[in-house]
Steps between C-alpha positions, in 0.01 A plus 500: 500500500347269240128447471344207321178525317280196487284460198190288469446311175141521400367158410225591251412136443388461859276806498134442551325747267125515482301707251133559565276669248153634550360577156180647638691774687791502254745435786826304497674402822861378517624312801874426545598282792866530596692271727638631831839613365346670198243673717770635729712610206204683345406669827861611551513629138165685548611654831823620340369631170137603553453875557327593827210676323414188294280223636602136467216444250613793287859377513408142393283640216796716392732201494250300298440784259870563449552128440224497235645811334850347498370179344300698241817695411695179459232353273492815289878501460494126409231561233692801361823292489321214325345740245844661439675166441222365282459823302128520573333837562189468713337787308537300178370174646172640638221607268203687643177461308211729593145427381261784432246596757191284499172514694416225744166326453384547858553873531597815316854480638788485261799287550842502335676167467877486500688192412868444544675250278850378573 
């Protein structure tokens, strides 16, 4: 018996993504509107993969977090590869300059300024 597996191509160009920021509360909301086929594919994926003891919200947050971590890892590898091919060492290209402690005029607090030069 042969089974066929249908796949749904995600059309990222047609996605309606809305980002809402509330600076006062320091909140960021992401809305992703999927079409009917994409919604059904995601629901099927979630019902197959999501553990029973995990809520839908937790699962979606985990997917988002793993995606961010994956992208961060790719960026780090790309920077490391670029540095290796160009012969640049990040430690050599960054100079940290620290000023001595100085008192602020308005109070007796001390501050330490750190400046990074690249």
